Residue frames as qw, qx, qy, qz and C-alpha x, y, z in Angstrom:
[[0.000, 0.887, 0.463, 0.000, 0.00, 0.00, 0.00],
 [0.408, 0.303, 0.003, 0.861, 1.17, 3.52, -0.83],
 [0.201, -0.733, -0.458, 0.461, 0.57, 6.44, 1.50],
 [0.289, 0.515, 0.258, 0.764, -0.12, 9.84, -0.06],
 [0.308, -0.645, -0.424, 0.557, 0.02, 12.96, 2.11],
 [0.222, 0.590, 0.175, 0.756, -0.71, 16.61, 1.49],
 [0.187, -0.103, -0.480, 0.851, -0.86, 19.58, 3.85],
 [0.386, 0.194, 0.118, -0.894, -4.21, 20.84, 2.56],
 [0.604, 0.316, 0.695, -0.228, -7.42, 19.00, 1.73],
 [0.533, 0.753, -0.007, -0.387, -7.60, 20.86, -1.57],
 [0.066, 0.658, -0.699, -0.273, -4.23, 19.41, -2.66],
 [0.142, -0.082, 0.982, 0.090, -5.63, 15.87, -2.78],
 [0.561, 0.336, 0.352, -0.670, -9.22, 16.64, -3.79],
 [0.619, 0.454, -0.439, -0.468, -8.79, 15.38, -7.36],
 [0.228, 0.248, -0.938, 0.078, -7.30, 12.15, -6.00],
 [0.319, 0.122, 0.747, -0.570, -10.24, 11.68, -3.63],
 [0.634, 0.394, 0.004, -0.665, -12.67, 12.08, -6.53],
 [0.623, 0.404, -0.614, -0.265, -10.96, 9.19, -8.35],
 [0.117, -0.305, 0.887, -0.327, -10.50, 6.94, -5.32],
 [0.702, -0.105, -0.525, -0.469, -12.48, 3.69, -5.52],
 [0.763, -0.289, -0.573, 0.075, -13.75, 1.36, -2.76],
 [0.082, 0.576, -0.347, 0.735, -13.24, 4.08, -0.16],
 [0.651, -0.562, -0.495, 0.123, -13.15, 3.45, 3.57],
 [0.013, 0.787, -0.195, 0.586, -12.47, 6.14, 6.17],
 [0.711, -0.350, -0.467, 0.392, -10.54, 5.98, 9.42],
 [0.079, -0.885, 0.054, -0.455, -10.43, 8.94, 11.80],
 [0.795, -0.346, -0.254, 0.428, -7.42, 9.15, 14.12],
 [0.472, -0.329, -0.054, 0.816, -5.68, 12.07, 15.78],
 [0.215, 0.745, 0.200, -0.599, -8.16, 14.55, 14.25],
 [0.159, 0.457, -0.610, -0.627, -7.27, 13.38, 10.74],
 [0.851, 0.271, 0.287, -0.347, -9.24, 11.34, 8.22],
 [0.203, -0.383, 0.817, 0.381, -7.38, 8.58, 6.40],
 [0.761, 0.403, 0.021, -0.508, -9.04, 7.54, 3.12],
 [0.398, -0.263, 0.849, 0.226, -8.16, 4.00, 2.06],
 [0.737, 0.518, 0.260, -0.347, -9.05, 2.67, -1.37],
 [0.711, 0.110, 0.515, 0.466, -7.85, 1.98, -4.89],
 [0.209, 0.857, -0.094, -0.461, -6.40, 4.57, -7.26],
 [0.514, 0.637, -0.510, -0.263, -5.41, 3.46, -10.78],
 [0.926, 0.012, -0.373, -0.061, -5.49, -0.18, -9.58],
 [0.443, 0.293, -0.601, 0.597, -3.09, 0.61, -6.73],
 [0.547, -0.666, -0.501, 0.086, -4.03, 0.28, -3.06],
 [0.283, 0.397, -0.218, 0.845, -3.43, 3.61, -1.37],
 [0.329, -0.719, -0.538, 0.292, -4.32, 5.64, 1.68],
 [0.216, 0.600, 0.111, 0.762, -4.79, 9.41, 1.39],
 [0.432, -0.711, -0.434, 0.345, -4.56, 11.93, 4.23],
 [0.227, 0.774, -0.056, 0.589, -4.03, 15.64, 4.63],
 [0.642, -0.134, -0.510, 0.557, -1.64, 16.37, 7.45],
 [0.185, -0.963, -0.173, 0.087, -2.25, 20.11, 8.00],
 [0.398, 0.823, -0.245, 0.323, 0.55, 22.65, 7.77],
 [0.264, -0.805, 0.469, -0.250, 3.92, 22.41, 9.47],
 [0.374, 0.421, -0.821, 0.096, 6.60, 19.93, 10.46],
 [0.288, -0.122, 0.800, -0.512, 4.98, 18.66, 13.67],
 [0.724, 0.272, 0.243, -0.585, 1.62, 18.03, 12.01],
 [0.721, 0.479, -0.426, -0.264, 3.14, 16.25, 9.04],
 [0.185, 0.396, -0.870, 0.228, 5.51, 14.14, 11.17],
 [0.467, -0.016, 0.687, -0.556, 2.65, 13.01, 13.42],
 [0.781, 0.377, 0.034, -0.496, 0.54, 12.10, 10.40],
 [0.548, 0.517, -0.649, -0.104, 3.39, 10.18, 8.77],
 [0.071, -0.293, 0.883, -0.361, 4.06, 8.18, 11.93],
 [0.638, 0.159, 0.505, -0.560, 0.38, 7.23, 12.21],
 [0.728, 0.497, -0.245, -0.404, 0.30, 6.30, 8.54],
 [0.380, 0.466, -0.798, 0.042, 3.29, 3.98, 8.87],
 [0.152, -0.175, 0.863, -0.448, 2.23, 2.31, 12.12],
 [0.555, 0.240, 0.555, -0.571, -1.48, 1.85, 11.43],
 [0.734, 0.551, 0.037, -0.397, -1.68, 1.32, 7.68],
 [0.766, -0.195, 0.539, 0.292, 1.54, -0.60, 7.02],
 [0.540, 0.825, -0.053, -0.160, 2.42, 1.47, 3.95],
 [0.858, -0.033, 0.243, 0.450, 5.45, 0.41, 1.91],
 [0.402, 0.235, 0.215, 0.858, 6.01, 3.84, 0.32],
 [0.037, -0.791, -0.418, 0.446, 5.03, 7.44, 1.06],
 [0.348, 0.393, 0.331, 0.785, 4.58, 10.27, -1.43],
 [0.069, -0.649, -0.364, 0.665, 4.04, 13.84, -0.29],
 [0.294, 0.438, 0.511, 0.679, 2.35, 16.17, -2.76],
 [0.113, -0.853, -0.411, 0.302, 1.42, 19.83, -2.61],
 [0.323, 0.901, 0.048, 0.285, 2.42, 23.40, -3.35],
 [0.673, -0.377, -0.049, 0.634, 5.67, 25.25, -2.67],
 [0.113, 0.969, -0.010, -0.219, 7.22, 28.67, -3.13],
 [0.795, 0.442, -0.038, 0.413, 10.04, 29.10, -5.64],
 [0.387, -0.854, 0.156, 0.311, 13.36, 30.46, -4.38],
 [0.542, -0.123, 0.544, 0.628, 15.24, 29.80, -7.63],
 [0.198, 0.528, -0.095, -0.820, 14.92, 32.47, -10.34],
 [0.210, 0.175, -0.765, -0.583, 14.32, 29.96, -13.13],
 [0.004, 0.343, 0.932, -0.114, 11.24, 28.44, -11.48],
 [0.277, -0.141, -0.197, -0.930, 7.81, 29.73, -12.43],
 [0.593, 0.048, 0.480, -0.644, 4.26, 29.21, -11.22],
 [0.883, 0.289, -0.018, -0.368, 3.04, 25.82, -12.44],
 [0.435, 0.529, -0.726, 0.060, 6.48, 24.20, -12.57],
 [0.932, -0.305, -0.150, -0.124, 6.96, 20.81, -10.91],
 [0.024, 0.675, -0.691, 0.257, 9.74, 20.07, -8.43],
 [0.933, -0.144, -0.329, -0.022, 10.55, 16.43, -7.72],
 [0.425, -0.840, 0.315, -0.122, 12.50, 16.54, -4.49],
 [0.701, 0.413, -0.527, 0.245, 16.08, 15.32, -4.28],
 [0.453, -0.048, -0.629, 0.629, 17.51, 16.30, -0.88],
 [0.358, -0.786, -0.382, -0.329, 15.34, 17.67, 1.93],
 [0.356, 0.180, -0.442, 0.803, 16.71, 20.25, 4.39],
 [0.317, -0.798, -0.495, 0.134, 15.19, 21.72, 7.55],
 [0.369, 0.588, -0.028, 0.719, 16.18, 25.33, 6.99],
 [0.357, -0.752, 0.106, -0.543, 15.14, 26.36, 10.52],
 [0.921, -0.342, -0.150, 0.110, 17.10, 23.62, 12.32],
 [0.334, 0.685, -0.423, 0.490, 20.10, 24.86, 14.29],
 [0.829, -0.537, -0.154, 0.017, 21.39, 22.89, 17.30],
 [0.538, 0.481, -0.337, 0.605, 24.79, 24.64, 17.33],
 [0.150, 0.709, -0.683, -0.094, 27.20, 24.24, 19.13],
 [0.701, -0.174, 0.672, -0.164, 26.20, 20.62, 19.76],
 [0.676, 0.323, 0.603, 0.274, 25.66, 19.99, 16.05],
 [0.201, -0.077, 0.375, 0.902, 26.44, 21.87, 12.86],
 [0.418, 0.345, 0.104, -0.834, 23.74, 24.06, 11.36],
 [0.712, 0.229, -0.339, -0.571, 20.99, 22.01, 9.65],
 [0.324, 0.214, -0.919, 0.073, 22.39, 18.78, 11.13],
 [0.747, -0.390, -0.280, -0.461, 19.68, 16.52, 12.54],
 [0.352, -0.568, 0.645, -0.371, 20.55, 15.54, 16.14],
 [0.748, -0.152, 0.633, -0.128, 21.49, 11.88, 16.59],
 [0.831, 0.480, 0.281, 0.035, 21.15, 11.14, 12.86],
 [0.391, -0.575, 0.364, 0.619, 24.07, 13.46, 12.05],
 [0.423, 0.374, 0.620, 0.544, 22.70, 14.20, 8.60],
 [0.008, 0.327, 0.035, -0.944, 22.23, 17.71, 7.21],
 [0.574, 0.233, -0.230, -0.750, 19.71, 16.53, 4.65],
 [0.613, 0.045, 0.776, -0.143, 17.71, 13.45, 3.80],
 [0.110, 0.214, -0.704, -0.668, 17.58, 11.97, 0.33],
 [0.757, 0.182, 0.139, -0.612, 14.38, 10.90, -1.35],
 [0.801, 0.074, 0.592, 0.052, 13.79, 7.55, -2.97],
 [0.369, -0.022, 0.633, 0.680, 15.04, 6.92, -6.52],
 [0.289, 0.589, 0.244, -0.714, 13.22, 9.69, -8.42],
 [0.058, -0.175, 0.717, 0.672, 13.67, 8.45, -12.01],
 [0.025, 0.430, 0.880, 0.199, 10.18, 6.95, -12.27],
 [0.025, -0.770, -0.473, 0.428, 8.52, 10.00, -10.71],
 [0.057, -0.548, 0.292, 0.782, 10.42, 12.33, -13.04],
 [0.035, 0.059, 0.829, 0.555, 9.32, 10.27, -16.03],
 [0.005, -0.607, -0.792, 0.070, 5.72, 10.30, -14.77],
 [0.041, -0.736, -0.201, 0.645, 5.86, 14.09, -14.41],
 [0.023, -0.370, 0.522, 0.769, 7.21, 14.61, -17.92],
 [0.008, 0.287, 0.893, 0.347, 4.52, 12.32, -19.33],
 [0.005, -0.701, -0.602, 0.383, 1.91, 14.35, -17.46],
 [0.007, -0.615, 0.105, 0.782, 3.09, 17.55, -19.12],
 [0.021, -0.058, 0.767, 0.639, 2.58, 15.91, -22.53],
 [0.187, -0.502, -0.801, -0.268, -1.11, 15.39, -21.63],
 [0.111, -0.117, -0.386, 0.908, -1.48, 18.64, -19.66],
 [0.372, -0.078, -0.178, -0.908, -4.76, 19.84, -21.29],
 [0.575, -0.246, -0.744, -0.235, -6.47, 16.60, -20.27],
 [0.511, -0.397, -0.631, 0.428, -6.10, 17.53, -16.61],
 [0.200, -0.443, -0.224, 0.845, -5.81, 21.33, -16.40],
 [0.316, 0.816, 0.484, 0.015, -8.48, 23.66, -17.78],
 [0.491, 0.417, 0.125, 0.755, -7.03, 26.37, -20.00],
 [0.188, -0.826, -0.131, -0.514, -8.86, 29.11, -18.10],
 [0.746, -0.656, -0.018, 0.108, -7.33, 27.91, -14.83],
 [0.758, -0.008, 0.115, 0.642, -3.84, 27.87, -16.33],
 [0.244, 0.619, 0.174, 0.726, -4.38, 31.38, -17.68],
 [0.457, -0.840, -0.182, -0.229, -5.72, 32.60, -14.34],
 [0.708, -0.640, 0.157, 0.254, -2.41, 31.71, -12.68],
 [0.254, 0.864, -0.387, -0.197, -0.22, 32.74, -15.64],
 [0.695, -0.243, 0.655, 0.170, 0.99, 29.19, -16.27],
 [0.469, 0.689, -0.315, -0.455, 2.55, 29.16, -19.71],
 [0.758, 0.364, -0.541, -0.034, 5.07, 26.36, -20.34],
 [0.697, -0.603, 0.327, -0.207, 5.45, 24.35, -17.13],
 [0.569, 0.488, -0.654, 0.102, 8.55, 22.22, -16.68],
 [0.900, -0.408, -0.154, 0.014, 9.90, 19.56, -14.32],
 [0.164, 0.744, -0.535, 0.366, 12.91, 20.14, -12.08],
 [0.862, -0.257, -0.395, 0.184, 14.76, 17.62, -9.91],
 [0.213, 0.623, -0.312, 0.685, 16.05, 19.69, -7.01],
 [0.339, -0.131, -0.711, 0.601, 16.64, 20.19, -3.31],
 [0.342, -0.701, -0.412, -0.472, 13.83, 21.43, -1.07],
 [0.149, 0.192, -0.554, 0.796, 13.97, 23.52, 2.10],
 [0.475, -0.587, -0.612, -0.235, 11.36, 22.95, 4.82],
 [0.218, 0.050, -0.505, 0.834, 10.62, 25.09, 7.86],
 [0.123, -0.646, -0.728, 0.193, 7.84, 26.22, 10.16],
 [0.005, 0.617, 0.099, -0.781, 7.39, 29.62, 8.58],
 [0.568, 0.698, 0.426, 0.089, 5.73, 31.03, 5.50],
 [0.452, -0.254, 0.260, 0.814, 8.39, 32.66, 3.33],
 [0.292, 0.809, 0.500, 0.101, 6.97, 35.82, 1.76],
 [0.029, -0.963, 0.112, 0.245, 9.78, 38.33, 1.33],
 [0.690, 0.644, -0.266, 0.200, 12.76, 38.81, -0.93],
 [0.142, -0.739, 0.563, -0.340, 14.94, 39.36, 2.13],
 [0.770, -0.263, 0.538, -0.222, 14.12, 35.89, 3.45],
 [0.903, 0.426, 0.061, 0.009, 14.67, 34.36, 0.03],
 [0.386, 0.774, -0.431, 0.256, 18.14, 35.87, -0.20],
 [0.420, -0.574, 0.630, -0.313, 18.97, 34.45, 3.23],
 [0.902, 0.034, 0.405, -0.147, 17.81, 31.00, 2.15],
 [0.748, 0.643, -0.142, 0.085, 19.76, 31.24, -1.12],
 [0.109, 0.757, -0.572, 0.296, 22.88, 32.02, 0.89],
 [0.575, -0.395, 0.638, -0.326, 22.31, 29.31, 3.52],
 [0.691, 0.113, 0.714, 0.013, 21.14, 26.59, 1.13],
 [0.157, 0.541, -0.409, -0.717, 22.32, 27.46, -2.39],
 [0.035, 0.032, -0.923, -0.383, 21.11, 24.18, -3.90],
 [0.225, 0.466, 0.771, -0.372, 17.51, 24.53, -2.69],
 [0.051, 0.212, 0.548, 0.807, 15.05, 25.50, -5.42],
 [0.423, -0.540, -0.367, -0.628, 11.83, 25.83, -3.43],
 [0.000, 0.168, -0.685, 0.709, 10.57, 26.21, 0.12],
 [0.611, -0.394, -0.486, -0.484, 7.66, 24.67, 2.02],
 [0.398, -0.557, 0.408, -0.603, 6.66, 23.56, 5.54],
 [0.890, -0.199, 0.245, -0.330, 6.49, 19.75, 5.68],
 [0.832, 0.427, -0.348, -0.071, 8.73, 17.74, 3.37],
 [0.314, 0.520, -0.705, 0.365, 11.89, 17.39, 5.44],
 [0.497, -0.291, 0.589, -0.567, 9.91, 16.31, 8.51],
 [0.926, 0.169, 0.088, -0.326, 8.16, 13.58, 6.54],
 [0.667, 0.542, -0.499, 0.109, 11.51, 12.56, 5.06],
 [0.048, -0.510, 0.727, -0.457, 13.01, 12.20, 8.55],
 [0.734, -0.110, 0.473, -0.476, 10.20, 9.96, 9.81],
 [0.907, 0.366, -0.101, -0.181, 10.40, 7.82, 6.67],
 [0.416, 0.610, -0.632, 0.234, 14.18, 7.55, 7.03],
 [0.277, -0.406, 0.723, -0.485, 13.90, 6.38, 10.63],
 [0.788, 0.079, 0.468, -0.392, 11.23, 3.81, 9.73],
 [0.276, -0.242, 0.806, 0.465, 13.08, 2.77, 6.55],
 [0.503, 0.619, 0.587, -0.142, 10.14, 3.65, 4.30],
 [0.411, 0.199, 0.425, 0.781, 10.85, 4.90, 0.75],
 [0.039, 0.774, 0.366, -0.515, 9.84, 8.56, 0.41],
 [0.355, 0.299, 0.432, 0.774, 9.22, 10.83, -2.58],
 [0.016, 0.661, 0.377, -0.649, 7.90, 14.36, -2.87],
 [0.295, 0.518, 0.523, 0.609, 6.08, 16.29, -5.58],
 [0.099, -0.619, -0.298, 0.720, 5.86, 20.07, -5.23],
 [0.340, 0.673, 0.481, 0.447, 3.98, 22.37, -7.60],
 [0.285, -0.084, -0.128, 0.946, 5.21, 25.95, -7.62],
 [0.019, -0.775, -0.632, -0.011, 2.35, 28.23, -6.59],
 [0.048, -0.998, -0.035, -0.007, 4.27, 31.49, -6.03],
 [0.580, 0.576, -0.329, 0.473, 7.71, 33.05, -5.95],
 [0.678, -0.466, -0.417, 0.387, 7.78, 33.18, -2.11],
 [0.345, 0.146, -0.069, 0.925, 8.32, 36.93, -2.29],
 [0.100, 0.254, 0.355, -0.894, 6.49, 40.12, -1.42],
 [0.496, 0.136, -0.324, -0.794, 3.98, 39.39, -4.19],
 [0.197, -0.043, -0.979, -0.004, 3.01, 35.97, -2.76],
 [0.399, 0.113, 0.381, -0.826, -0.69, 36.80, -2.52],
 [0.360, 0.019, -0.790, -0.496, -2.07, 33.90, -4.56],
 [0.769, -0.202, 0.107, -0.597, -5.41, 32.25, -3.72],
 [0.055, -0.395, 0.916, -0.054, -3.82, 29.08, -2.31],
 [0.576, 0.156, 0.730, -0.334, -7.02, 27.01, -1.83],
 [0.691, 0.623, 0.073, -0.359, -8.08, 27.68, -5.44],
 [0.323, 0.671, -0.651, -0.148, -4.61, 26.98, -6.82],
 [0.276, -0.274, 0.904, -0.176, -4.36, 23.79, -4.77],
 [0.636, 0.297, 0.619, -0.353, -7.76, 22.55, -5.89],
 [0.670, 0.689, 0.094, -0.259, -7.76, 23.54, -9.58],
 [0.447, 0.743, -0.499, 0.002, -4.04, 23.11, -10.31],
 [0.094, -0.547, 0.803, -0.218, -1.96, 21.23, -7.71],
 [0.673, -0.037, 0.665, -0.321, -4.39, 18.39, -7.01],
 [0.820, 0.525, 0.093, -0.208, -4.88, 17.78, -10.72],
 [0.297, 0.710, -0.637, 0.034, -1.11, 17.78, -11.25],
 [0.374, -0.348, 0.817, -0.268, -0.90, 15.09, -8.57],
 [0.808, 0.259, 0.420, -0.323, -3.65, 13.09, -10.27],
 [0.706, 0.667, -0.200, -0.130, -1.97, 13.22, -13.66],
 [0.130, 0.665, -0.723, 0.136, 1.51, 12.46, -12.35],
 [0.479, -0.235, 0.787, -0.309, 0.37, 9.56, -10.16],
 [0.853, 0.369, 0.171, -0.327, -1.69, 8.09, -12.98],
 [0.628, 0.636, -0.448, 0.030, 1.57, 7.68, -14.90],
 [0.108, -0.578, 0.739, -0.329, 3.53, 6.67, -11.81],
 [0.641, -0.090, 0.666, -0.371, 1.18, 3.80, -10.98],
 [0.775, 0.454, -0.186, -0.398, 0.86, 2.63, -14.58]]
């Protein structure tokens, strides 16, 4: 069984619409939707925002549903100049940009684990699935929705992701992140926490992030609408290819 997590209900809404043979389990104020998606047994859950919420959800998912793989999907803010709204980031290395246990550990180093970042599972298949999705883009994304968010020619990037318990919405903060983590291409609030739990439980982990904004002073996008009309449909199209 594959576990699929998002931070917002809207980010998995398209997946829920396609889920077959659905059963619901409520635990820890979260609803876990078990069923079949593209002939694959999965369980869907939205974790809520932040590292604590996502880590708790991941732990529950692993212990109670015996998943063999976890995929996190949702939106992120771009901190690399070549990324645009609608682009896809398949995560490579996950950093906690707000982790600093100095002088006991180096900056970003996870206590006890002694790792500054956590690697995702082999991403080749997910990258291929994302590129195939872009070839069939109009089948999933309405043209008026793409135009609404100025999505022109979306692309796929395999890059590092920075996670932290703060919403990045200023150029000043972006510049600090660029300096601290020069390889990171986008920023969000959950991925590295989920990666850490999966690492400790030895569960393969992958992450799909759809760029919703530039994480700057103009980051005033309608996130629920973007998540529902764009990000969740990206996830549906990508996972359809991934599970094929």
